N, C-alpha and C positions, 0 to 999 in steps of 0.2 A: 502494501499500499505506500502510496507516495505521500511524503510529509508537505506538500506544499501548501495544504489545509492549515496548519499549524503555525506558518514563519512569523504571522502577524499579531499571534495571541496577544492579549495581556490583558490583565485587571480592567485597564481604562476602557476597553471596548464592549464592557457589559451593558453600555446602553443602546448598542448596535441591535435592531428588529430581529437578527438572525439570533441572537439570547434569548434563554427564555427562562421563566421565575421553577423550580421544580420543586415539588413537596412531597416526591413518594407516594403517588395519588392509591398505588396499590396497598400499600402499607397504611394509608390512613382509613383505607376503608376494613382495614382487620384491626385496626387499633379503636377505630372511633373518629369523630371527629375533635373529641377532645386533648389527642394527640400533638404536638407541634414537633416541629424537626427544626432543626441547625438553618440559618440562611445561607443558600448557595443559588449560583447561575449556574446553569450548561453553558459552558466555553464552545464543546464540540460533541456531539452525539456521534458516535463510529458505530459500527456494527456490532462490535464486541465489549466496547468499553465506554465511557463517559469524559469528558476532560470537566470538570467543576472549578469556578471560582468559588472559594468559601469566603465569605465577611468574616470580619472578629467574631466573637461571640464568647461570653462568658460560659465557663465549664463548671463541674465540679470534681474532682479526681482524686484518685488512691491507688497506691500500688498495693500489688494484691500476686498470691501463690495460685489459690485455687477462683475457680471464677466465682462460686458460691460467696466467697468473703466481699468479693468486691458488687455482685449483687444486693447483698444486705447492707453495707455500709453504706452506698448510695443511697440504696432506697429509704433507710434509717432518716437521710438527711431530707429527702423528700418527703417524707411521712410527717417532718416537722423538729427531728432532733437536730436544733441546731439552733443558733443566737437568739432568733425573732419568735422561735417555736411555731414557723408560718410552714403552713402545707404548699408544696407547689403542684403545678400544674404536671402532668406525665409526657413525658420527653421520649424521642427517640431519633436514630437506635442508640443503643448501647456503643460504646467507641471504645475498644483495647489497643493500645500502642508498645508493641515490641520491639526493643532496642538491640542495634548489635552484640550488645554485651550480654545480653539475657533477661534483663529485668523488664518487669511488664507493669504497666499499670492501666485504670478503666476509669471512663467518664462518661459524664452524660450534660447535655446543655441545659443551662438554667434558664426558663422562659419566662414565666410570670407564675403568682400566686392559683392554686387551685380553682378559685374562684371566677380566674381571667383577669383579677387586678394588677395592673403592672409594679415590680418592685421600685420602691422608692432607694433602697439600697440592697447589695447580695449577702443573706445572712451569711455568717461566718458558720461555720460546721465546729459543733462540740467534739465530735470524734479527731484527737490529732493527728490520725493515718490519713484525712482529709485536707485539701487543699482549693483553696481559689484558683481558677487560671485563666487565659485566655487563650480560645484557640482560633483558628481560621488564619484571614490574611496570605491564602495561599492558593495555587492550583495544583491538585490533585488525578491523577488519572483513578478512574474507579472501575470495577469489574463486579458482576453481580454472580453470585452462586447458591445454590438452593439445598436445602437439605442441613444437616449437623456439620456445624463448624469443629471437624477433630482438625487437630494438629496436621495428619497429613492432608487434609481435602483443603484447609486454608493453604498450605505451605504450596501444593499444587495449582490452586489459582494465582497464586503470588508470582509463581514462576511464570504460568501462563501470560498473567499481565505486564511481566518485563519482557517476556517475548515480543508481546506486540506493538509496545511502545516502542522498545528498541528498534524496532523492524519500520516504524512510523517514522522513524528518527528525532525519537524526543530522549531528552536525557532528564535522567534523574536527580533529585536534588542530592547533596553530599549525604546526608544521614541515609538515605536511601539507597543509595548506592554501596553504602556498607552495610547494608542488610537490613534495615530498619522498615517494618511496615506496618499499618494498622488493619485492623477486623472489627468491621460494623455488622451489628446485630440487631435485626428488625422483630417486633411481632412480642408478646407475651409471654412469659419464661414457662408457664404452664400449659401452652396450647401445645392439644397434637397438632394441628396443622403447620403446612409447610412454611420452614422458615426461610426468610430473604438474608441473606447476607450478604456485605461486598468486602474487598480488599483494596486498600486504596494506598498510591504510592506518589508522592510530591515530585513535581515536575518542574523542570526551569526552563523558563517561558519568557 
């Protein structure tokens, strides 16, 4: 596939008509209209992957060893275990970051209060393992896959995405070139329905 379509991609061109706002309509149907998603714009929609520009947005993040640790810790913060005792609106996806050194973190986008009211300030976490961070402000290549996001399935998807974007002439950001990647999971944790997963790799534009 030629890389000609990517030569002029930059965050500044998000106002052009060929860009469109994407809020994961399929996932919204599965999770309900109350679920909200991080803000991003589809820069380029390819056959097997998307290029997305993510606006900067706040997240609550924590390191973890087992996924259930992260789910419980982040879930408690959203359920009111924070400095303001405020319950927050459910957000998707759950994003896991894997570093080249082997460390892992899990995060959720912070949008608004459960009743839809805006937050005057982000509530501080009570759990010392959690921290407020800023995500986004970047362009990432994103590949979807369904089913259980096992280590093998996830690494296979990462390898596939790397091969595709390399053939398109795109270059990975430094950390991703060293082995970092992200896994995003959509859908309720206790559902038997097919899960939608995404792997994300930052790219240079």
